[in-house]
Structure formats: structure tokens, C-alpha cells
N, C-alpha and C positions, 0 to 999 in steps of 0.2 A: 150650469153649474160652476158655485163657486165650488172645489175642493180648499178643505183645513185639515188643517191636523189636528191634534188636542189641543186648539187651543185656552193657556189661559193668562188670567192676566193678577200676576202678585206683587200687592201691596207691601210696602213696607210703614209701618207704627216705628213710634223716635222710644224704641226702648234699648233698652241693654242683648235688648237680647237676638237682636236682630240681628246681628254676628250669626246666629246658628240657623234663616235663611239661604246662605251663602249651601246652607247643603240641603238644604231645602232644596231649591235651582236644581243641584246632583240629583239626586235622586225622583222629582221630576222628569226631568231629562231621561234615566234612566227605564223606567214607563212610559214613555214613546209620548212625552208633550210638553210641545213649547211655552215657553214661558218668554213672559217681561213682564221689565220690574218695575214697576210707579209707586218712587219713596217717594213719602211723607220729605217735607223741609229738612225737620224737629232729626227723621230718625239720620240726616248725610251728618248728626255731631255721631254717628257712630260708625256708622257702614259704605264711603264713599262709595259715589254713580262706575269711581273708572273697576266698580268690587261687579257689582251687577253686570255691566256691560260687556266685562271674559268671561262671566261665565254662564248669561245668559248665549252669547252671541249677537247679542239685537239691541237695538239704541234704546237709551231709557229716558224715560219720558216721567221730569218730574214739574213739568211748570202747561201751566194753563195758557198762558198768554206768550211762547212762541206758539210759530207754525202754525197760526192762527186760523189762515185759509185756508187752512185742510185741512179744518177741526176736531182738535186730535181727541178730543173729548165721547164727542158721537160716534169715531171711523176707533177707537176703540172698542168701544163697547161694542162697535155688534161685529166688530170682529170675536171674541173672546167668547169661546165655551163659560165658561166660570170664571168668578173673579173668586179670587183669597187671598185674603188680608192675616199679614203673617206676621209682626206680629202685630194684634190687636189692642189699642191702649185704650184707657178707660176715656181717654179725652175725644178716644175714635168713633168709642164705643157709646158718647154722647153728639157726638156730632150725624149719626148713622140713621142713630136710633131722633133725632131729631129735624134729620131730611137738610141737615145743612152739607149747600155746595162750594164751599171754599179755599177749595186746594182741585188740583188737575185728579189727583184717584177721588174727591167724593161725586165730581161731577160725573168722572165716568159712572159711580154706584148705580146715581139718579138715573142717569141712559138709561142703561146696564137695564136687560132683561134675561141676563141666564144671570142662573144661582153666583150665592152671596155664600165664602164659607170662611167664619171668622175666628180667628183661633189668636183670647186671648190669650197677654202674658203678663202677670203685673205683682206687683207683692198680695199679700195673703191682706191683708186690710185693705186695701185697695178692694181687691175684687171680692171679697163679701159685702165691702159699703152696699148698703141698702138705696142709692142710685146708680153704680152700677152695676145689681142686680135687679135692677127692677127693666137697666134700657136690657137687658138681657132679654128680661121675659117680653117685653115689650119687640122686639126687634125675633123672636121665635114666633111669636102666633104669628108675626106678618110671613114667614115662611122661609126666614135666613136659619144658618143652618152655624149654628157656634158649635165649636168644640170645647169641650172640656177641659181644663189648665190643669196639666201634673200637677202631682205635693214630692214636692222633693228642697235641695239647698235653691237659694235662693241668692241676690246678691250678700255680699257678705255674709251674714254668721242666717243670716235670716234663715227660716225653711218653717214652708207647708204648702198652701193646697194656689196654685201660681203663673208655674215654672208650660215656662214652653212645652209641647208634646213634641215627643219623637216625631221622628220625619212618615214616615211609618202610618205613624194614627192619623197621620192630617194627608199623605194621600190612601189610604183605604178610605177615609170618612168624603175626602170626593172624589174616590169612583164611586163611590156606590152612592152618592148623590146625581153623579150624571149616568149611573147605570152602562156604565165602561167597563168592554170585557174584552183582560188582556188575557187570554189564551192563548195567546201566538205567541210569548214574547219566550225569547229563548227560541225562536223559529226562526230559521231563514226564509223566504218567500220570492217565487222570480217568475217578472210578469214581464210579460209583451202584447206591447198596443203597438196600434197604429195599423198602415196599411201602405207596404213596400214600394219601390215608382221603380223600375225597369227602364234606366234611358235608351233610348230608338236612336237618337243623334242629344247635339250638346240642346235640343229647344226640348222636344219633345219624349216619354217616355209612356210608359203601357202601364195603371196605374189602379185604385178602385176608388173605392167616396167612407173607404171604413175614413169614421175621428179619432178616434183611438179613447172615445167618452168613457168605454166598458174598462176595456185595460188603465185608467186613471185612476177611475173608480173602486176598482178589484186593491191598485198601489195604497189606495188612502185607505179603503176601508183594514187592510193588514195591515197599516202602518198603526191603525188606530185602537188596533185589538193586540198591538205592542211588536209584532214580528221585526223582524228587520227584512227589508225590503231594497232590491233591486227590478227598476225600473225599463225595459226595453222597448221606446219606445219612438216608428218609423213615422215620421211623416203631421205632425201632429201637433196642434197650435195649441192645445191646451198648455196649461201656467203648469214649470214644475214646482215639485209637493214635496215640502218641504219635512225634511229628516230622513228624505228617500233616495238614494242613490238614484239618478239619474245615467243611464244610454242614452244618446239620441243615436237612430239611423235614418240613413235614406235605402239601403233596397236589399231581397230576398236576404244575397250572401252576406254582407254585412250584421243580420238578424245573427246568422246565423253562426256564423263569427262573436256577437257577445252574448249569446246564450250558451252555449262551446263553452264560453269560460267562463259562465256563474254558474252553470249545470251544474256543475259536481259539490257549490257550497251547502245549493238548495234541499229545503224537504217540501216545501211544497208549490209545484209548476203548473204558471195557470194561464195557456196559448188562447188570449183572446186579437193576439193582430191583424192582421187578412193578409195575409204572401202572397206574393206572386206565383203564379204554378209555373211558370214557362216565362222565360225572358229571349229578347233580342240576339242573334245565337251572333251578333257581328254589332256593335256603333261604332256609327261614325263621328269618324271627330267633322265633320262639319257640318250643317243643317239642312238637312235633302230641302232640294228643289220636287215641285209639287207633281211637276212633271214628272219623278224618274219614281214620286213616294208611291206602289204599287200591288204592293207586298213586304212581310217583314219574318225573314225563317229564325224560328225558335226553339231556342231548347229547354227544357226539361232546371224547372229549382235544382238543390237540393231539398227533399224532406225534409225539415225543419224533424218535426209531429212524431215522424214514424221513428228518425235516430234517433230521439232520446229515449222516444218513447222500449223502442227497443232495450236500451241501457238505463230503466228508470231504478231498477233495488229497490228501497222497499217508500221511494220520494210519491206523493200522492200528488198525481197528474194529468191534472183538467183541459182538455181542449174545447172548441164553438167553431159549431159549424154554420154561414151560413149558405141556406137554402131556399129555392124558388121551386112553385112544383107540388101538387100533390106524392109523389113518395121522398115530399124531404126527407122524413122520418125516417123512410124503409136506409134514406144513402148516410142523414146522419147511424142511425145502429151501425151500419157498416164499416162506416167511419172508429168510430168504438172501437169494435176489434180489431182493425188496423191494426190503426196506431198503441195497440197496449190500455188503453184512458180509463182509469176510477171512474174520470163523469164529462157528460161531453152536453155541453146547454144550444141546444136551436133554436135558430131563428129565421123566423119567415121576412124574407129577403124579397117577396113578391114589391115594386112597382114603387125601388127606394127606400122600403119602411124598413127603421130602426140605423142608422145612419145618417148622424148626426145630433142628435135625439139624448135626451135629458130619457127618454122611458125606454120599456124596450118587452117586448110578448115570449113569448117562448116556451120553449119545453125541456125540465132536467131531466136529460139521457141517464141510468144505466140497467150494463147490465141488460141491455133490447130492451129494457120497458122504461115507460115514464114516468118517473118517481113523482115532479109534479110537472102542475102549468098552472103558466107568466098568465101575465096581461094588463098592461100596462102599470107594470110598477116602475120604483126609477135606479138604475141601472147600479146606484148602491144598495137597490137593497137586495138585485140579486148576486149586488158582491159578496154580503155578508151570510148569505145561505149555501155560496160558493166554499166561501174560509168555516161554510158552520157542520158540512163533509167532510171540511178539508183535514178541519179540528177533529173530529171525530174518527177516523181513517190515523189517524196521526196517537191515538192513540187515549188520548183527553178530554179528561171531564165535562160533562155541553148537555144545558139541560133540553 
């Protein structure tokens, strides 16, 4: 599973209003979007690449013939969730409508299947020109979203329709186009993921098969819905998620410290990590010889979920239960009560099922009852279901 945030390509056309896209980048970032800027060469007469790089925090792409070995127009086209071109000049409207591909931006447009949102900005006479309006109509007939320009003061003393729209209206159009929820904007979500490892000696450890995929999917989904997300990951090879605060840990004690440090600021805590219940009482400094490797004396680890459940306050606390056998549901219900949870997800891991998979099957349980049973859904789907519950619990409007 490839994890991306709200990946947006921001194309910048060569109009005087290009400077307004600097504010648009900031506002997109405020809404959790990750922005890669692709300016046309003519736009660089108004705003230089240093500005775009500083604001986006990313490399600026402006040349079809740079880094050819990586095929940048295909790579960028595949990674983005949407393409926004602001401002879109009359020339760009014409080139896009006729399918021209004579620079990096127009090549990306042709190579991408992501939604395309155009933000025209030009003098009233140009906007109302029959050729421009014909191009707009043609593009809309193909499913391209064209944002109507505002009316107001233009360059010099001109006034009329053709003004660059407010950033808020562009972002609203983008969110509606992508059907993106931003219901968790302003909330902090803490997620744990992966499986802890408890050292026996410098070589061996007690561990489990958790890959961390569910936790990473949950953190990604929360970030995509506008939350500020902290992900505490134990021994997972999943890549960092841009826009999410990442903390890498190994042991149960390290997980405990990290959760404790970030618990107070959290509004929602989702504990997907498989934390060891016990650890070796003593860790040998050198590798144990197999002839002396007969038994290991264990001591319990801190029950992190129970500890934070006792002081959760008005936070939403969601736990996971990986069980085998027919009594799995009963054990999950017992765990729900003992840990003071608001929700628990039970998955049957008999035979190693679920671990390392992109899909999950199980039951969402609340107050001793199965709320919903899932069969072969993506871990991202489960993540959104859990976040839907959290949003409702927080009193947020939810469909």
C-alpha cells in the first residue's frame, strides 16, 4: 500500500496574479495538502522558483528535459491526487483544450487521470473573448473543473470579471471535487503502530508479526481529514508519511514513554500497535550460547492501554484486539471494559491472518455488542470507519 497525503500539483501560469498562488500554497498546507509546484517558464517572469521552493518545502519542477531518466511528467502525474492550475492564462486554456504538450506542465496534464481544476485569471476582455469561452466550454464538457473568476480591480485601473479568486473558494472547489472530509481539522490524533521487540541478548528478541500497516493507514487517513497526527511506530518498515509527526521506537518501554509524552495533547488515541505483554527479566550483554539457552525468565511490561484508559478524560480511546479461537469476541469485550475504551476492533489472526496484509477482516465492538462486521476490506477503509466514530464522539457533524 502506497501512502500519500493530499498530493496536489500546483501549476502556475504566466500572469501577474501568479503572486497570489503564494498565499494559495499556504492555505492548501493549512488544510493538510502537500503541494508540488510546476510553473510555466513565462510565470517565472513574475515569481521565481526560489519562492515556490521555500513555500512548498519541495523541489520545483519546471523543465521537461531535466532528470529525463526518471520520466518526471509520468512520475508526477501518477503521484498526484489533483492538479490545480492557478492562475490559468488564456494561452494555457488554449493549449490544454487542444491537447498540446510542449512543456512539463501540459505533459503532466495529458499523462494524469487525476481531477484537473483550472483557475482562470485575466483581463475582462480576454476572459469574455469568444475563443476563450469556447475553450472553457470544451474543457468543462470533458469533465475539467473551471473555477469562475471573481469580479474586481485588475492590473492598472481596469475593473471587471477575470480576477484571481480567493484562496478559500479554490480550496472549497478542490475539496468538493475530491470529496474530501476535513472534519478533524483542529484536532490532534495519536496513533501507535507496529510490534515491539524485547531483547533477549544482542541478537535475539521476543517479538510479533505486526507490520504496522494498520497504524500507518490510520495515521494517513487522519491526516487526510485535516488532523494534526503523531504516529508512534515500533519496528515497521513502512515509509514515513509526509505531514505526520513520526516517532520510531523499538521496545514496549520506549512505546510507553512516547505515548505518555504525547497523550495530553491528543483528542483521539488509536492504539493499533502490538505491544509485548512481557519482556526478559535480564538482557544478556553477549550472545547466549545455544547450550545455555534453556529458559527465559519474564517480567510484565507496562500495560499502556490500561494506564491511559484510566486517565483518558474526554479523549476518544480506540483499541485493537488480535485474537484466535472461538472465545475471541468474549476476550475483546472484556478488554474493552478493562481498558475503559470507547471502541475496540477485533481481528481473528488464526494462522497469521491479517499480519502484513493490506486488507483486514474483523468486528468493530462497542459496549459489549458488535457494531459492524468487516470482511476483506482495506485497512484504509477500517481507518476511516474508526475515525468516523471518533468524529461523532467528538460531537462533529457527520453524514
